N, C-alpha and C positions, 0 to 999 in steps of 0.2 A: 504494500500500500504506500502511496505517496504521502508527502507531507500535508497536502490539503484535502485529502479524502476523509470523510467522516469515520471515526473509529468505531469498530464493532458492527458496522452495517454493511460492509463489503462495498463493491463498486455499484454505484447507481448513477443516474444522469448528472447529479451535482459533483460526484467524485470524478467522473470522466471529464467533465467540463473543467474542473479545477486542475486536473493533470495537464490538459491541453493548454490552459492559460499559463501554468508554470513552465511548460516546455517552450512556449512562445516567448515568455519572459527571459528564459535562459538563452535562447537563440538571439534575442535582441541584445542582451548584455554581452554575449560573446562577439557579436558583430561590432558593437561599439568598442570593445577592448581591442579587437584585431585592427579596426580602423585607426584607433589612436596610435597603436604600435606602428602601423604602416606609415602614418604621417610623421611620427617621431623619427623613424629610420630614414625616411625621405628627407626630412629637415637636416639630419646629421650628414647625409651624403651630399646634399646641395651645399651645406655650409662648408664641408671639407673641400669640395671642388672650388668654391668661391675663395677660400683661403689660399689654395694652390695658385689660382689665377692672380690673386692680389700679390702674393710673394713673387711670382714670376714677373709681374709688371713692375714691381718696385725694388727688385734686387739691384745692387750697384752695377753700373756698366764700367767697362774698362779692361785693362790688362790684368788686373788682380784676379787670381784664380778663384775657384769656387771655395767659399769658406774662409778666405783670407782678406776680409774687409779691413780697411785701415781703421785703427781705433780713432774715435772722436777725440778732439782736444778737450782736456779737462777744463771744467768751468770753475774759475776761482770765485769764492764767495766775497761779497763786498763787506769789508771789515770796518772801514772808516768812511765818513762822508766826504773827506778831502778827495780832490781829483787825483787820479792815478797818473803819475808821470813815468813813462817808460825809461828804464835805465839804458844808457848808451854804453856799448862795450868799449873798454879802453884799448884792447888789442884785437886784431883780426886773426881768428884762428885759421890755420892752414888746412885746407881740405886734404884728407888722407884717402878718401874713396870718391867714387863718382856720385854718391848720394850727398846732397847738400841740405843743410838745415835752413829753414826760413830766416831771412835776415831782418825782417821787420817784426817787432814784437807785437803781440796781440793785445790791444788795449780794450779794456772792458768799459762799457757804458754804465754810468750810475743808473740805478733803477728809479724812474720817475713815475709817480702815480698820476693818473689822469685827474683833472679837476672834477669835483662833484657836479653832477648835472642837476638842473632845476627839477624838483619833484613835480609830478603832475598834480593839477588841481582836481579834487574829486568833483564828479558831476552830481547834481541833485537827483535823487531817485524819482522815477516817474510817478505822477499823481494819477489816481483813479477817478 
């Protein structure tokens, strides 16, 4: 006997009808669960493909081999509000290889915040 059939009376029309309704409900829940799983897997596949395309479009171009991207220059934190004056070297180093270091020092700009904007004036609520 199923969970919705009356106990002790065997199968009658109400018991058969309740079993059919329970079976249809089970099929409906199974279809919903399978549909959600299919959509989730599709989302993951499409997202992975989009990530591959993004990486392919935005990887660095040039003679650098795969995986040997040049490290970014470190960003120095601004310690004091005084302007930074780059130090000039007193002697010129002699190059020992064909790789040369940049000769101009990297100057950092002081962080300047934007002035505050004028706040919006609130509108009056509509009257009925």
